[in-house]
C-alpha positions as CSV (number, residue, x, y, z in Angstrom):
1,M,0.0,0.0,0.0
2,C,1.3,3.4,-1.0
3,K,2.2,5.7,1.9
4,I,1.3,9.4,1.0
5,T,2.6,12.3,3.0
6,L,0.4,15.3,2.8
7,I,2.2,18.7,3.2
8,A,0.5,22.0,3.2
9,T,2.3,24.8,1.3
10,V,1.8,28.2,-0.2
11,H,2.2,29.1,-3.9
12,K,4.4,32.1,-3.3
13,E,7.5,32.4,-1.0
14,Y,7.1,34.1,2.4
15,G,10.2,34.3,4.5
16,I,11.1,30.7,5.5
17,C,8.2,29.4,3.5
18,N,10.5,29.0,0.5
19,S,11.6,26.3,-2.0
20,K,14.8,25.6,-0.2
21,E,13.0,24.8,3.0
22,L,10.4,22.7,1.2
23,H,13.2,20.8,-0.5
24,K,14.6,19.9,2.9
25,L,11.2,18.7,4.0
26,I,10.6,16.3,1.1
27,E,14.1,15.0,0.9
28,P,13.9,12.5,3.8
29,I,10.6,11.1,2.6
30,A,12.3,9.6,-0.4
31,A,9.1,9.5,-2.4
32,D,8.9,7.9,-5.8
33,V,6.0,10.2,-6.9
34,I,4.8,13.7,-6.2
35,F,1.2,14.8,-6.7
36,E,0.8,18.5,-7.5
37,E,-2.0,21.0,-7.1
38,L,-2.0,21.8,-10.8
39,S,-4.3,21.1,-13.7
40,P,-2.9,19.2,-16.7
41,T,-2.7,22.5,-18.7
42,G,-1.1,24.4,-15.9
43,F,1.4,21.5,-15.4
44,A,2.3,21.6,-19.2
45,E,2.6,25.4,-19.2
46,I,4.9,25.6,-16.2
47,Y,7.1,22.6,-17.0
48,G,7.2,23.7,-20.6
49,G,8.6,27.1,-19.6
50,I,5.5,29.1,-20.6
51,N,4.4,30.2,-17.2
52,S,6.4,31.2,-14.1
53,D,7.1,28.7,-11.3
54,T,5.2,28.5,-8.1
55,L,7.1,27.8,-4.8
56,E,6.1,24.1,-5.2
57,T,7.2,23.7,-8.9
58,N,10.4,25.5,-8.2
59,T,11.1,22.9,-5.5
60,I,10.0,20.0,-7.6
61,K,12.3,21.0,-10.5
62,S,15.3,21.1,-8.2
63,Y,14.3,17.9,-6.5
64,I,13.8,15.8,-9.6
65,Q,17.2,16.9,-10.9
66,E,18.7,15.0,-8.0
67,H,16.0,12.3,-7.8
68,P,14.4,11.6,-11.2
69,I,11.0,10.5,-10.0
70,S,7.5,10.9,-11.4
71,H,5.3,13.9,-10.7
72,F,1.6,14.4,-11.7
73,P,-1.0,17.1,-11.8
74,V,-4.2,16.2,-10.0
75,D,-6.3,19.4,-10.1
76,L,-9.2,20.4,-12.4
77,E,-8.8,22.9,-15.3
78,K,-9.8,26.1,-13.6
79,T,-10.4,27.9,-16.9
80,E,-13.4,25.5,-17.4
81,L,-14.8,26.5,-14.0
82,I,-14.2,30.2,-13.8
83,D,-14.9,32.6,-16.6
84,K,-13.6,36.2,-16.8
85,H,-16.8,37.7,-15.3
86,L,-16.8,35.3,-12.3
87,K,-13.0,35.9,-11.8
88,N,-13.6,39.7,-11.6
89,N,-16.4,39.2,-9.2
90,I,-14.3,37.0,-6.9
91,L,-11.5,39.6,-6.9
92,E,-13.9,42.4,-6.1
93,M,-15.4,40.3,-3.3
94,F,-12.0,39.9,-1.7
95,E,-11.4,43.6,-1.9
96,I,-14.6,44.0,0.1
97,F,-13.4,41.5,2.7
98,R,-10.1,43.5,3.0
99,Q,-12.1,46.6,3.9
100,S,-12.6,44.9,7.3
101,Y,-10.1,45.8,10.0
102,E,-10.5,42.4,11.7
103,Y,-10.1,40.6,8.4
104,N,-6.8,42.4,7.7
105,I,-5.6,41.5,11.2
106,L,-6.2,37.8,10.4
107,L,-4.3,38.1,7.1
108,A,-1.4,40.0,8.8
109,Q,-1.2,37.2,11.5
110,H,-1.1,34.6,8.8
111,N,1.6,36.4,6.8
112,I,3.8,36.9,9.9
113,L,3.5,33.3,11.0
114,S,4.2,32.1,7.4
115,Q,7.3,34.2,7.2
116,L,8.7,33.4,10.7
117,V,7.5,29.9,11.4
118,G,7.1,28.5,7.9
119,F,5.8,25.1,6.9
120,P,5.3,23.8,10.5
121,Y,2.7,26.7,11.0
122,L,0.9,26.0,7.7
123,N,0.5,22.3,8.8
124,S,-0.6,23.2,12.3
125,N,-3.9,23.4,14.2
126,Q,-3.1,27.1,14.7
127,Y,-3.3,27.6,10.9
128,S,-6.6,25.6,10.8
129,E,-8.1,27.7,13.5
130,L,-7.0,31.0,11.9
131,S,-8.4,29.8,8.6
132,E,-11.8,28.9,10.2
133,R,-12.0,32.3,11.8
134,R,-11.3,33.9,8.4
135,I,-14.0,31.9,6.7
136,S,-16.5,32.7,9.5
137,L,-15.7,36.4,9.2
138,E,-16.2,36.3,5.4
139,K,-19.7,34.9,6.0
140,I,-20.4,37.6,8.6
141,I,-19.3,40.4,6.2
142,L,-21.5,39.0,3.4
143,K,-24.4,38.8,5.8
144,N,-23.9,42.4,6.8
145,I,-23.7,43.5,3.1
146,N,-26.8,41.4,2.4
147,H,-26.5,41.6,-1.4
148,E,-27.5,38.7,-3.6
149,K,-24.6,39.2,-6.0
150,W,-22.0,38.6,-3.3
151,F,-23.9,35.6,-1.8
152,L,-24.0,34.0,-5.2
153,T,-20.3,34.8,-6.0
154,Y,-19.2,33.4,-2.7
155,K,-21.3,30.2,-3.1
156,R,-19.9,29.7,-6.7
157,W,-16.4,30.2,-5.4
158,R,-16.8,27.7,-2.6
159,D,-18.5,25.2,-4.9
160,I,-15.5,25.4,-7.3
161,I,-13.1,24.7,-4.4
162,E,-15.3,21.7,-3.4
163,L,-15.2,20.4,-7.0
164,R,-11.4,20.8,-7.2
165,E,-10.7,19.1,-3.9
166,N,-12.9,16.1,-4.7
167,E,-11.2,15.8,-8.1
168,M,-7.7,15.9,-6.6
169,V,-8.6,13.1,-4.1
170,K,-10.2,11.0,-6.9
171,N,-7.3,11.5,-9.2
172,I,-4.7,10.4,-6.6
173,Y,-6.6,7.1,-5.9
174,N,-6.9,6.5,-9.7
175,Y,-3.1,7.1,-10.1
176,C,-2.4,4.7,-7.3
177,D,-4.8,2.1,-8.8
178,R,-3.0,2.2,-12.1
179,N,0.6,2.5,-10.8
180,K,2.5,0.8,-8.0
181,Y,4.2,3.4,-5.8
182,T,5.8,2.8,-2.4
183,K,6.0,6.4,-1.1
184,A,4.4,9.6,-2.3
185,V,4.1,13.3,-1.4
186,F,1.0,15.4,-2.0
187,L,1.8,19.2,-2.0
188,I,-1.4,21.2,-1.4
189,G,-2.2,24.8,-0.6
190,A,-2.7,25.1,3.2
191,E,-6.3,26.2,2.9
192,H,-7.1,22.9,1.3
193,K,-5.4,20.6,3.8
194,K,-8.2,20.1,6.4
195,P,-11.0,19.8,3.7
196,I,-8.9,17.4,1.7
197,M,-8.4,15.3,4.8
198,D,-12.1,15.1,5.4
199,K,-12.8,14.2,1.8
200,I,-10.2,11.4,1.9
201,L,-11.9,9.8,4.8
202,K,-15.3,10.1,3.1
203,F,-13.9,8.8,-0.2
204,E,-12.3,5.7,1.4
205,T,-15.6,4.9,3.3
206,Q,-17.7,5.3,0.1
207,N,-15.4,3.5,-2.3
208,R,-13.8,0.9,0.0
209,K,-10.4,2.0,-1.0
210,K,-7.4,2.5,1.3
211,L,-4.1,4.4,1.1
212,N,-1.7,4.9,4.0
213,W,-1.9,8.7,4.6
214,N,0.4,10.6,6.8
215,F,-1.4,13.8,7.8
216,N,1.0,14.6,10.7
217,Y,4.4,15.0,9.2
218,F,5.3,17.8,11.5
219,V,4.2,16.2,14.8
């Protein structure tokens, strides 16, 4: 049975949340495959030199130079889910959130902890609690605004995240069904870690499939 280590990351570097530190983390795992939070198109564009690297892809590129292992994209094609109009609405919605003093305080706390503590923070209960507070505050802000446009925008945005997370879980199990791996790493944006963990448990119960997950690499 493949053992998969789930590591929460960020897509841009913040202080000690950087590719060098992430490389150090995945090195001792000695994985023979890495699953990436990328769509097939995004994967082709980044590794084909068309788009700029994320923190994760920069790490993976340096890692596979030393250890030529497989790495796969497991995300949905976002362009099929978000059109230009919805993207603009989402961006405008987050500008509304950032007008809240309390919301900005939460973002500032997150940024400081990311810079100073790094990946152990992103994979901690402290991050999960801060993220839950942020989501609760978003809902409060929307309730106070009480405008259908923003309720619908928020719902569509959250529904897309739900679809993406379910797809990533399904794709990992499909890859492992078709290929025999001993050890794997799944690099995922920190905001997805707790929901992904919940979806994995649900998926295994519904499909009677089992992988050996390590959710507590930093404990």
